[in-house]
N, C-alpha and C positions, 0 to 999 in steps of 0.2 A: 754947713756940712763940708765944702770945699776945701774951708780953712784949715779945718780938724786935721783933715789926712797930711798936710802940708807940716802941722805943727809934730805929729807923730813922727812923721819921717825925721823933721829938724832934731829932733832932743834923741830917735833913735840914733841916728849918725854921728851926733855929738857925745853920747853914749860909746860909742864903737872909736871913735877916735881917740878920745879920753882913754879908753882901756888899751888900747895899741901904744899908746908913748906915756902911759903912768903905770909906776907897778901897783898891780891890785891884790896882791895876796892877802890883805887883809878883808875882800870881801868874801874868800871863802873860810876863813877863819871865823868871821860872825855871823854866818851865814845868812847875808845880807838878801841873796835873790830869793832865798825861800820863804824869807820875810814878806819881802814887797811880792812875790806870787802870791802868796796866802790873803795879803792885803789887797791886791789887785782883782781875787777870785770873791773876796767877802764884798769889795766895792760892787761888782758885777751881780753879785744875789741882791744885794739891796737894791740895787736899780731896776732891777727885775721884778723883783717882790714889792718894790713903790708902784708900779706900772700896771693899772687895772685892765686895761686892754689888751696887754701883753700876756698877764697872768691868765687871762680867759681863752688865751689861743695856746696854751703851753703845751696841751696835748698833741696839735697837729704842728709845734715848733719841734715837740719831742720825737714825733716820728719821722720828719725829714730830716733833723737832727742824727737819728740813729742810723736812716737810710743812706745820709751820707757818710757817717762814720763807718759801716759794715761794708758798702761798696769800696770806699778808700782802703781799708785794710785788706779786702779781697784782692783788689788791684795792685797793692803795693805787694804781696804776697807773689802773685801772679808773675810782675815783671821782675821780682828778686828771683824767683826760682828759674825762669826762663832766662833771665842773662847770666845766672850761676852756671846753667846748664852750656849755652853758647860759650861762654869763657872758659868752661872747662874744657870742652870738645877744641876750642883753639891753641889751648895751651899745651893739650896731648900732641897736635901734631908737630911742634916743634921740635 
């Protein structure tokens, strides 16, 4: 499991540096990112569907995922609202 995170990081940074130094207009032309994202989501669903133990706990996982998404969204909204008000006040003082 620990080796897997290194593989993910290596592949991510390899893509980052390749994208930084090589022209990649063709990616947006052929919608490669969307296709690969859909393939990733499909493979994730396939893996979850094949795992019987995980599938039995899907209601519990759904609840936790919903709560994380809900509180993450609320926290992001509140942080954005408060920071906007703070920067707005700081901008008026100048």
